[in-house]
N, C-alpha and C positions, 0 to 999 in steps of 0.2 A: 619422246612425245610430251606435249604439254599436259599439265594436270588441270589447268583452268585457263580459259580464254575469254576475254571481254570482246563483245561485238559492238563496234562503234557506229551502229547504224540502226535502221528501223525497217518495217515493212517486210516484204517477202524475202529479201536477201538475208535479213537478220534471222528470220525463221528458218531459212535454208541452211545457214551456217550452224544454227543451234541443233538442228536435226542431225547433221553430219557429225558434229562433235559428240552428240549423245550416242551415236552408233559406235564411235571410237572410244567411248568411255571418258570423254573430256567434260568436265564441268563448265558451265557457261555463265557469264555475267552479262545481263542486258543493261544498256543505258536507255533512259527515256526522258522525254519532256513531260511537262505537266499535262499537256494535251494527250499524251500517250500512256497515261497511268494504267489504263485498262486494255492496252493494245495486245494483240496476239503474241508478239515476240516477247513481251514482258511476262505473259502467262506461261510461255513455253520454257523460259530460261530457269536455271537453278537459282540464280540470284539476280536482283535488279536494283539499279541505283538511279535516282532522279538527278538530272544534271542541269535543270533550268526550266525556263518558261517555254511557251509553245513555239515562238518564232525560232527558226533554225539558228540564227546568229546568237540566240540566247540559250541554246542548248546543244544541238548536235554539231554545230560548228565551233564550239568552245573546246579547243584541243586540250587546254589545261584542265578543264573539268573532267574530260574523258580520261586523261592520264591519272588524275587524282583518284577517280573511281576505280581504275585498274589497280593502283597501288593499295588502296584501302581494302579492296576485295580479295587481294592475294592472287590476282591473275598474273600469269607469266608472259602473255602475249595479247596483242590487240589485232582483231580482224576488222578492217575498215569497210568491208562491203564494197558498194560503188556509190558514187555521189558523195556529198558532204566532204569529209576529210581524206577520201581514198587516194586522191592524186595531189595531196598537199605535201610538198617536200619538207617544208618546215615542220609540219606535224610528225613526219617520219623521223626526222632528226631528233626531235624532242622525245619521241618514244624511245629511241635507242639511248639517248642520254640518261633516261630514267631507268636503264637496265631492263627494259622490256623489249620484246620482239615485235617488230612490225611485220604482219603477215602480208607481204607485198614486196615490190622491188625496193632497192636501196634508194635513198634520197638523191644520190648522184644521178641515177638513171632518170628519175622524175625531173630533175632540174634540166637535164639535157633535152627532155621532151616537153618541158613546161612551156617553151616558146615554139610555136609552129615555125617561125622564121628560122630559129637556130636549128630546129630539127631537120628542116629541109636542107640546110647547108651541110649538116652532119651526114645525112643520108646520101646526098650527092657525092660527098667525099668517099663514102663506103661503096659506091657503085650501084646504089639502089635508085631506080628511075624516079625522077621528080617532075612535077608539072612546071613549065616555064612561068615566070612571073617576077614579082618584086617582093623581097623580104628584108629590106634594109632598115636601118635605125632612123633615118630621116623621115619623120612622120608629118611634115608640114603639108598642108593641103595642096600647095603648089607642086611639091615633089610627087605626092601621090597621084595628083591629076596627070602630071607628065608621064609617070610610069604606067598609068592606066592606058594612056594613048599609045605608049610603046608596046604594051602587052597586047592591046587590041580588044575589041568587044565582040561577043559578050565576055565578061570576066566576072570573077567572084571576089568579093571583099570578105575577108575572114578575120575574126578576132585571133590575134597571135597567141593568146594565152587561154583560148576557149576550148569548148568541147560540147558534146551533146546537142549539136545543131544550133547553139546559141551564138549570136554575133556573126551571122552569115547572110550575105545578100548577093544575088545575081543581078548584074547591071548589063542591060542590053544596048543602051545608048549613052553616048558621052554626056548628053545634057542631063541624064538622070544620076550621074556619078556623085555629085556633091551631096544630094539628099540621102542617097544610099549610104554614103560614107558616114554622114552625121548620125543616122539611125543605128548603123552597125557599131560605131564607137560608143554611143550612149548605152546600147544594150550590153556591150562588152564591159564597160565601166561598171554598170549595175550588177552584172552577173559575176565578174571575175576580178573587179577592182583595178583593172588596167585596160586602157583603150587602144593599145597598139594593134595595128592591123597589117595584114599582108595581102597581096594581090596575086591571083592565079588566073591563068587562061582557063576559061570555062569549057570543059570537054562536053561536047554535045552528045546526048543520049548515052550517058555513061552507066555502067553497072557498078554497084558498090559491093566489093568482095573483100572480106577480111580473113586473115589467117590467125588462128589461135596458136600462140607460142608459149613455151614453158622452158625455164632455165633453172638449173640448180646451182648450189654454191661450189660444185665440183667441176665446173666448166662445161657441162653438157647443156646444149641448147637443141630443142627439137620443136617441130610444129605438129599440130593435130589436125591438119587439113583446113578446109575453108568453110566459111558461112557466107551465103549471099544475102545481102540486106538491101536490095535495090528497090523494094516497095517502100517508099518513103513519102511522107507529107511534111512539107516545110522542114526538110532535113531530119525529121524524126522517123526512125524505123518503125514500121507497122507490121511487117512480116519478115521473118528470117528463116532460112532453110539451109540444109546441108545434105548432100553435096549440091553445088551450084549446077543448074541445068545448062549453064553457058560454057563452063570451063571444059577444055579438052585435057586429057592426061598430061600432055606436054606443057600446056599453060599452067596447070595445077602444080606441076613439079617446079617450074620456073618461079612462080610466085611463092611457093614454099621456101625455096632456096633464098629468095630476096628477103623474105620475112626473117629467116634465121640470121642472115647477114645483118639486118637492121638491129635485131636484138643484141647480137654480139658487139655491134659498133658502139652501143651505149652501156655495155657491161650489165646487161639485164639479168635479173633473178626473179623467179616466181612466175605467176600467170600474167600474160599480156596479150594484146591484140594489135596486129599490124594491119592497118586499113589502107586499101588501095581503091582507086577508081580505074575502070577498064573501059576503053573505047570499043566501038563496034568491031574494030579490026583485031582486037585482042591485045593492043598495047596497054600496059598497065603502069600506073604512076602512084608513088607513095603519097598518102594523105597525112597520116599521123599514127602514133602508137598510143593506144589507151593503156596506161600503166596501172591496170587493175583488172579485176574480173568483169566481164561484160554482162549486161542484162540478159543477152541471148545465149549465154554459155550452156544452158540445158540442151540446145540443139546439138552441140558437139558431144555432150555426154550421152545423148540418145543414140548417136551413130557409132560411138566408140565404146560404149559400155563403161566408161571411166567416170569417176567422181572427181571433178576438178577442184572442189573445195577441199577434199581429202588430200589431193596433191599439193594444194597450197599449204596446208598445215604441215605435211611431211617435209616439204622443201624448206619451209621456215624453221623447222626443227633441225635442219642440217642433213636430212636424209637425201640420198641421190635419187634422181628420177628412175623409176623402175624399168621402162622399156627403152630400146633403141628406136631410132626413127622408123626402121623397116617393120617394127613390131606393132605400130599403131593400127588398130583395126578400123575398118570402115564398113559398116553393115547397114543396108537399107537406106531409108530417107526420113529425115525429121524436119518438122516445121513448127515454128513458134509464132503465136500472135499474143498481143497484150490487151487484156480487157480493162478499159479505162472508164472511170466515171466522168463522162463528157458528153456533149450534145453535138453530134456531127452536123445536124441540120441548122445549128446556130453557130457555125464557124468553129466547131469543136471546142466550145467554151467548157472549161473544166467545171465539174459539178461537185458539190459537197453535201453531206447529209448522212442519215442513218440508213444502213442496208436492212430494210424491213424483211426482205427476202433475198437470199443468195443461194441459188441452186446451180451447182456446177457438176459436170459429168464425173462419175465415179472413177478414181484412178484405176488403171489397168496396165497390162503389158504394152498397150498401144497408146495410152493417154496418161499424161502427167499434168498435175496441177501444182503450180507454185503460187501460193497466196499469202498475203500478209494480213488478211482480214477474214472474219467469219460473219455469218448472219447475226445481225444485231449490233455489229461494230459500226463506227462512224468513219466516213472519209472526210478528213480534215481539210480546211481551206489552206492550212499552212504548209502542206506537203504535196508531193507528187500524187495525182489521183488514180494511180494504178490499183485495180482491185486484185487482179490475178494474171498470171501467165498460163496460157494453155499450150502445151507442147504435145505433139503427136508423132508417132513413129510407125512406119510400115515398110513392107518389102521394097516398094518403089515409089516414085513420085506420084503417079496417079492414085495409088492406094492411099498414100499419106494425105493427099488432098481430100479424098472421099472420107477418110477417118476424121479429118479436121472439120469438114462440113457437118458430119454426124455429131461430133462433140459440141460444136457451136449450137446446134439445134437443141441440145440438152441444157443450155445455159438460160437462166432466168434471174433477173435482178429487179426488185421493186424497192422504191424509195428514192431513187434518183435516176437521171438519164445515163445511158451507157452507149458505147460504140459497138454493141453486139451486131446490130443490123448492118453496119458498115463493114465489119469483119466478114459477115456472111456474104455480102456482095463481093468483097475482095476475093474470097475463096472460090467464087464461081465465075469471076470475070475472065474472059478469054485471054487477056494480056498476062494474067497470072497462070492460068491453066496451061497456056502454051509456052510459058517460061520466057517471055519476051519483054517483060516490064523493065523500064530503066528508072533512074532515080527521080526524074522529073515527070513521069507519066501521071502520077496521081494529081499533082498540082495542075497539069494541063487538062486533065479529063475528070476532075473531081465529081462533076455532076453525074458521071456514069456510075458512081458508087453511092450516091445519095438519093434516096427515094422519097424523103419527106414522109408525110402521112399517106401511105398507100391507100388507094381507093378500095373499098370493099365491094365485092361482087354480090349478087343475090345469094349465090351458094355460100359465100363467107358468112353473110348475115344469117342465113338459115342455120348453119352449123353453130354460130355464136349463140343464137337464140336457144338452140337445143342444150348448149352447155349451161346457160343461165337457168333454164327450166329444170335441168337435172340437178343442178346445185340446190335450187329451191326445194325440189322434191326430196333430196337427201336431208335437208334441214328440217323439212316438215315431218319426215319419217322419224327423225331423232326427237323432235318435239312431241310427236304422238307417243313414242316409246316411253317418254318420261311422264306422260299424263296418267290420271287415275284409270282411264279406260282406253288403252292404246288401240283397241280394235274398233272403237266407235268412229263412224265417218265424220262426226263433228270434231274429232280431234285433229283432222287433217285440213290444212288450208290449201287444198289442191284444186279448188274450183268446183268441187262436187256439189251437185244440186239434185233434188228429187226428180226433176224433169230434164236432166241432162247437165253436162258439165259446162260451166261458163267459159267464155273465151278469155284468154289472158292477153294483155296489151303490153308490149315492150317497146321502149324507145331506146335505140342504140346509136351512139355517136362514134363515127370513125373519122378522125381528122376534124374538119369543120362541118362535115355532113351529118345530119340527123336522119335516121331511118325509122320507119314505123313497121312493127311486126305484130300480127295478130295470130295467136296460137289457140287451137282447139284440140283437146285430147289430153292424155296423161300417160304416165308410166313408160315414157320413151317412144310413144307413138303420137305424132301431132300432124295436123293439117295447118300449114302456115300460109299466111298472106304477107308477103314481104314487099313493101312499097307497091302494093296492088297486084303482085304476081303470086300465083299459087305454087306451093311446093309441099311435098310429103316427106316427113321424117318417120322412120320406123326402126325399131330395135336399138334405139340409142341407149348407150350405157357409158359410164365414166368411172374409171378406177385409177387412183394414184396419178391423176393428172393426164390420163390417156383416154381420149374420147373416140368411140367407134359408133357408127350409125350407117343407115342406108338413106341416101338423099335421092329422092325420085327413083329409087330402085338401084342406085349405084353405091357401092361401098366407099366410105370415106373414113379416114383416120386423121387425127390431129392431136397435138399436145394442147391441153387447156389449163392455163394457170391463172389464178385469180389474185387480185390485190384489191380488196374491198369490192367496189362496183366496177372495177376495171378488169377486163379479160384479155390475156395475151394468147392468141392462137398461133400455132406453128404447124404447117402441114408437111414439113420436111423440106420445103423449098423456100418459103418466105414466112416472115413474122408479121403479125397484124395485131394492133391494139384496138379494142372496142370498149366503150364505157356504157353501162346501163344508166339511163337518166331517169330521175324522178320527173314527173310531169312539169313541175314548176321550174325545173332547171333547163328543160329542153329549149334550144334556140336562144339561150341567154346572150345578151349583148356583151361582147368582149371589151367594149369601151375603147379608149385611146384617142389619139388625135389632139391631145392637149398641148403638144409641143414640149412636154417635159422629157428630158434626156436623162435616163437613169443608168446607174452602174450595173453592168450585166452580172457582176459577182463581186465579192469583197476584194479589195486590192489597194494599191498605192497609185496616186496620180503622178505620172512621170513628167508630163509636160502639158501645158495648155496652149492650144494653137490659135485661139481667137480671143477677141476682146469684147467687152460689153458694148452693145450697140452696133456690132459689126454685121453687115449683110452676108448671108451664107446661102449656098445652094444645097439642095437635097444631096446627102452623101458627103458633104464637106467634113473633113476630120476636125473635130472640136477639141478632143483631148486624147492623150495616150495613157493607158493604165498598165500597170505591171501586176500580174497575179499568177500564182502557181507556175513560176519560172518562165512566163511568156508575156509578151507585150500585146495589148488589146487596143485596137483603134475604135474610139467612140465617135460616131458620126451623126450629123444632123439628120433628123427624120424627114425634114421637108425644107423647102426654101423659106427664108424669112430673116428676121433680125434677132440677134442674141440679146434677149431682154434681161437675162440674169445669168451669172456665173457663180456657182455655189461651191466650187472646189478650186484649190490652188495646187501647184506642183509641190509634191511632198506629202500631201494630205493622204491619210488612210481612210477609205470610205467603205461602208457596208453595202451589200447587195441591195439593189433597188433604190439606193440613195439618189436624190435628184442632183445631177451635176450641173445642168444648165437648162435654160428654157429658151426655145426658139419660137417667137411669135410670127404670125403672118406678116408679110412685108407691109401690108396695108393697115395693120392694126394701129390704133392710136397709142 
């Protein structure tokens, strides 16, 4: 076994590898960018080396800097994690040339899978089912258009050297093909450095099912059963589970055999994932082999009880795989979701900033948290905005879903937007609960999972008012305890008067609505007037973020979490945010309407679609930006004339920077 391993990655996967190495008695070396100097993986590692500036191409993508750090620190092996250099065959070759061990497949296997087109040809020759389409080298627009017509619509245009959902477009009509091809090639060129594409028949209502494979240097290849990843948005997985609710034992065995055949066909070694799409009739087709550990590998670990990172290390050190195929356990059901810093109600725009509060469920036998950040850490604009992976395990699928919902209810993040509410809606949606979701469902029905700013009922407002009043009461009690005479009524600011307690006035905002609450009473018992309606609160108490009270005689419980003047309530079913307003802030005008088009987040302008003086309609695409590994379309807020363009293709712009100005068509 290795004595020292360098982890050429960041975030939760780096932390995951470090913890496994520590358990095995292996010293670890972390590499980091200047932006990650205080990151969790740096704090956890035994040694750390800075390899460059914040941008990935100036740090984590600099293979020579990573290898130099490994040699200088005395590491014998490099674990690439996933992303960055993990599927870079040239990097794997350079690692081997430096007499270091690459903890992953050989470069030759990566090269065979590096091109989706070549991979399809190789799989077809090995007897693995593939989707009909075109994967030839002639990439002229004329040839691609003709092959698209031959394949038929709908079809999928895919980056031949891509992955992770980048460089993929579904085209439903022939007249849309040219624009989709241009967009796909541009994204592929920016993300992977090559713009070759392939065409595939689009399988309607497909399931995405992948098989975890492992191979050692002694010729043994096995699979560890499947993970279903059909819940996707824009080809990005949002929920993964094992076992699949769709597969029959016969189909599971057939797909496992095909996955092993695929791995053998390319001389695979170490951990990999063979991905398939499956149509409603159970016909399955090869998509690709991810020549690395997958983000969703904990799902397999939870149902098998195996540590796949430990297996990676042992296989890379030359040890044989421990079990035979028949010995792979499969116990219970596991589900993973990914908690991201992003705003689902604004097109899932990634967010960046400091995690003022990060409360996640306590790890247990049924709940696992894989995180790369802690409270107080920053989510950087330069990297993937994932905060943590939440993985649950239980005896069966209904129990696992219930455990997931309970674990999500324990999550609370303050400081930036997250997708927690979206994940909670996902875990309760009938298409997920009934196990019938396909890869396109979320994109077709996204509004079913987005609730925006939910309206607050009178009961919600009464409970929120009680939470604010209790917090104020606790603060007043602490203030009184610190005074010279803590028992004096004058030491309390609780509305006490010689002739009765004064009413308290609260203004609460939920979404765009502002509500008026008048409270009389104290000590957990109040008579409330909520927007003119009367309610009674009694026996209210709050401890460790858990609120209990009687509302009009009925027992109510909720989690109550504060971030300054903002309260997040969770009653076990839904999450609601309310803000207590100062009088001068209530009803403040939000402004807007000046025609200024601003950058939704920091990023690079990829292309400018319009010119100065051009007439545009509301919703016209003005520019395309690239940020946090995704393209963002910036559109006109109204009809008018482009009176100013303040960004050009290639410019890097900050969040809220004015990119263009659209004046009314009738403006002088």
